[in-house]
N, C-alpha and C positions, 0 to 999 in steps of 0.2 A: 609549614605553610598554614596561613591563617584562613579558616573557613569563613566566608561572608555570605553563603547563600543558604536559604531554608532547605532542609534536607527531608522533609516529610515525604514519603513514598520512594525515596531513593534507596536503591539496593547497594550492598557493599560493592565497592569498585566504581560507583557512580560518581557524578561531579558535585563538588561542594564548594566552588567558588564561582562567582559571577563571570569572571574572565574566561574560565574553562568552558562555561556554557555557551558564551558568545563565540569562542573559537570553534567549538564543535559544531554550531549551527552553520558558520562559515564553511567549515570543512565538509559538512553534510551536503550543502547545496552546490559546492564546487566539485565534489566527487561525484554525485549522480548526474551533474551537468544537465539537469532537467528542472523545470519549475515545479515547486511544491506549494501547497496551500499552507497558511498558517496553522490550520488545524492538522494537516499532515505532519508538520514538524513537531508540534506538540504531541501528537499521537505517537510518533515514532520514538521520541525521547522519554515520554512519561510512561508509556506501556512497557517499555523495556527497562524501567527503573533507572534511567541515566541522569535524570534531573527532575527538580520539583516543577510541578505545573506552573506556578505563579512566576518562578524564576525564568522559565523558558518563554512565557508570554512577555515579560519584561524585557528580556534579552532581544527577542524578535523586534519589539517596538524600538529599542534603543538602536539596534543595527539599521533599521529603516530610517530612523531619524539621522543617523550618522552618514547615511548613503552607502553603507556596506551591502545592503540588500535593496532591492528595488521591486516594486509592483509591476507585473506585466501590463503594458498599456491596453492590450486587447482583453485581458482577463485580470482585473485588479485583485481578485482574491489569490492569485498565484504570485509566489515570490521567486526571485532568481538572484544569484550571486552576482555582484558587481566585480570589475577587475580588482578593486580594493579588497574584496572578500576573498577572492582567489589568492592574492598576495598574503593576506593574513593567514589563510589556511597553509600555504606553503612555508611561510616563515616561522609560524608558531605551532605547527602541528605537534612538535614534541611536548608541548604543555599538556596535551590531552593523552592519557594512556592508549596504546595502540589497540587493546582489547575493546575499549569503549568505541573508538573511532570505526573499527571493523564491524562491531555490533550494530552501530547506527546506520553505516552505509548499507549493511546487509538487509536491515529492516526497510530502509528506504528503497532498495532495489526490489524487494518483494512487493512493497506497496505499488510501485510503479509497474510491475509485471501484472499485478492484479488489475490495476487500472486500464492497462492495455487489453487484457483479456475481456474486461467488461465493455470497452469501447468497441472492440471487434466482434464480440459475440453478443448481440442484443437480446434482451428479454423484455417482453411487453406483457403487463398484467392487465387483463381485460375483464371488467366486471360483467357478469351475466345475471339472468333472472334467479338462477339456482346457486350461483357461487362465483367462481373466477376461472377464466381460461389463462393459462401461462403459455405464451408463444416464445419458444427458444430458437434462436438463430445461430448456427455454426458457420463461422467464416473461414475461408480458405485464403485470406489475404484480400485479393481483388475480386473474389466471387463468393457467393453463398453456397456452401457445400450441402446444407440441410437445414430445414426448419420443421419443427413439430410443436403441437399444441397438447397440453395437459390440462384436464379439468381438476380443480380442487374445490372443496366446499367453502373454504373461507380464506381471508386475506392472510392470516398467519401462515397457512400452509403455502400460499402462493409466494410469499416472501422467502420462505424456507427453500422452495423449489429453485427460485431466482438465485438465492445465495450459494446453494449447493452446486447448481449448474455452472456458476462462474468460477468455482474453485478449480474445475477441470473439464471444460467443454469438450476438449479433445478426446478424453476418455468416454464421454458420453456418445460421441460420434463413433469411436472405434467399437464400442459395445454394440450399438444399434446395427452397424454395418456387419459385425460379425454375426449377430443374431439373424438378420434377414438373409444372409448368404449361408447360413447353417454352419458356420465355423465355430463349432462349440469349444475347441481347443483354445481358440484365441480369446473367446469370452472368459474361459476359466483363467487364462494367463493374465488378462487385464484385471479381472476381480482379485486375483492372488496378489498382484503387485500393488493394488489399491487397498488391500486389507489393512485395517487400522487407520486409514485415511479416508476422507470424503471423496466421492468421485470427482 
C-alpha cells in the first residue's frame, strides 16, 4: 500500500493514507451517533496517535465539502455524519484496522461521557476579594442532589478543583454523604477504589 499522508506524531499501527483517515472520521461519527466538534475529532485522533494533525484537519474539510459530514444548524461548531458517511463507514470499514477503529470509538465515548458529566454537574468559579469560590453542583438527573462551595486562593487552584470534580462527581457525593453520616467504612472503600485515580 502506498502511503500518501504525513506521519508526524502517528504511532505504530496508526493511519498513513488519506483515504483511511477519511474513512475513520466517517466511522467515528457514525459509531458514536452524536455530534462532535472539529476540535473533538482532531483531539481524539491526534492524542491517540492515530493520524497526523494536518491530515485530520484536511480530511474533515474535504468530508464537509463533499457532503459526507455536515455542520449542525443550531450549533455550527458541531459535526454530524450524513447518510452518505454512514454508508461509507459500513462499506469501507474493513479498510481501517479494527484496533484503530475500536481505539477511536472508545476515546470518543469517553469524551462524550465527560461532556455529559460536565453538562449535568455544573461548576461555577466566582472571584472574591480574597481569591475564588468554586461552587460545585451534583445532579441526580432531574434534580440537584447537592451543592457546595470551596474557597481557593487563586484561579489555578479553582480550575484544578473544577477539573478534578468533573472527573467523578458521583465519588465526591458518595464520600461527603458517607462522611456526614459517619459511615467510615464506605469512605474507606471509595478511597480504596479510587486509589491511583482522580476522584
